[in-house]
C-alpha positions in Angstrom: -7.7 -3.2 -25.1 -5.8 -5.1 -27.9 -3.7 -8.0 -26.9 -0.7 -9.2 -29.0 -1.5 -12.5 -30.7 1.6 -13.9 -29.0 0.6 -12.8 -25.4 1.1 -15.7 -23.0 -1.7 -17.3 -21.0 -0.8 -15.5 -17.8 -0.8 -12.1 -19.5 -4.2 -12.9 -21.1 -5.6 -13.9 -17.7 -4.2 -10.8 -16.0 -5.7 -8.5 -18.7 -9.1 -10.2 -18.5 -9.1 -10.0 -14.7 -8.2 -6.3 -14.6 -9.0 -4.9 -18.1 -9.2 -1.3 -16.8 -5.6 -1.3 -15.6 -4.3 -2.9 -18.8 -6.2 -0.5 -21.0 -5.2 2.6 -18.9 -1.5 1.6 -19.2 -1.9 1.1 -22.9 -3.4 4.6 -23.2 -0.3 6.0 -21.5 1.9 4.4 -24.2 -0.2 5.9 -27.0 -2.3 4.7 -29.8 -1.4 1.5 -31.7 0.3 -0.4 -28.8 -0.8 -3.9 -28.0 -0.1 -5.7 -24.7 2.7 -8.2 -25.0 3.2 -9.2 -21.3 1.8 -8.5 -17.9 3.8 -9.6 -14.9 2.4 -9.5 -11.3 5.1 -8.3 -8.9 6.7 -9.5 -6.7 7.1 -12.6 -9.0 5.3 -15.6 -7.7 2.6 -13.5 -6.0 -1.0 -14.4 -6.7 -2.2 -11.8 -9.3 -5.0 -10.8 -7.0 -2.5 -9.9 -4.3 0.2 -8.2 -6.4 1.8 -5.0 -5.3 2.6 -3.8 -8.8 2.2 -5.0 -12.4 4.8 -4.6 -15.1 3.1 -4.1 -18.4 5.0 -4.3 -21.7 3.5 -3.1 -25.0 4.7 -3.1 -28.6 3.8 -1.2 -31.8 5.7 -1.7 -35.0 8.8 -3.1 -33.4 8.9 -0.4 -30.7 8.4 -1.1 -27.0 6.8 0.7 -24.1 6.8 -0.3 -20.5 4.7 0.8 -17.5 5.0 -0.2 -13.9 1.5 0.0 -12.4 1.2 0.7 -8.7 -1.4 -1.6 -7.1 -0.8 -0.5 -3.5 -3.2 2.5 -3.6 -0.8 5.1 -2.2 2.3 6.8 -3.4 5.5 4.7 -3.4 9.0 5.0 -4.7 8.9 3.5 -8.2 11.6 2.9 -10.8 11.2 1.4 -14.3 13.8 1.2 -17.0 14.0 -0.4 -20.5 17.1 -0.7 -22.6 18.1 -1.8 -26.0 19.6 -5.3 -26.3 22.9 -5.4 -24.5 21.9 -2.8 -21.9 22.5 0.3 -24.1 20.3 3.3 -24.8 18.3 3.0 -21.6 15.1 5.0 -20.8 14.4 5.2 -17.0 11.7 6.8 -15.0 11.7 7.1 -11.2 10.1 9.0 -8.4 7.2 8.8 -5.9 4.1 7.8 -7.9 0.6 6.8 -6.8 -0.5 5.4 -10.2 2.5 4.3 -12.4 6.1 4.8 -13.4 6.7 5.3 -17.1 6.0 5.1 -19.8 9.6 4.2 -20.8 10.3 3.4 -24.4 12.8 1.4 -26.5 13.1 1.8 -30.3 13.6 -2.0 -30.8 11.9 -4.2 -28.3 13.5 -7.5 -29.2 15.5 -8.8 -26.2 15.1 -5.5 -24.4 16.1 -5.8 -20.7 13.7 -4.3 -18.2 14.2 -3.3 -14.5 11.3 -2.6 -12.1 11.7 -1.5 -8.5 9.2 -0.4 -5.8 9.3 0.3 -2.1 8.6 2.9 0.6 11.9 4.5 -0.5 14.8 3.8 -2.9 16.7 2.2 -0.1 13.7 0.1 1.2 12.5 -2.0 -1.7 10.0 -4.8 -1.7 10.2 -5.2 -5.5 13.5 -5.4 -7.2 12.8 -7.2 -10.5 15.1 -7.5 -13.6 14.5 -9.5 -16.7 16.3 -9.8 -20.0 13.3 -11.2 -21.7 10.2 -9.2 -21.0 10.2 -8.6 -24.7 10.8 -11.7 -26.7 14.0 -12.3 -28.7 13.6 -12.6 -32.4 
């Protein structure tokens, strides 16, 4: 599974520890995508104990995001990516046992991402939002 040359150390370690998950998520995005970032969720959780993993991929300036379910049973999941400024958003939500997404953005620079997971939409144990999952510039 190809990694972006600019992937951070945490992302490289996560991909090396669980290459099957990172490769499977990349296949969902399609050919030509490289892993930019992998974030164990909830943030601050030991990657070995994560409940979900947010994977972001890029290809030719376009972005693709997958929220991978690491619980092993169907959960409410929500993932969304938007263009810079929070416009032109692509969301996916529902009860998923494997992943939510892929969601895509035509220009990944500074694209804000939201990821949620729980037993229901009103009972979340992950409620993550970042304005910088994809780097700016």
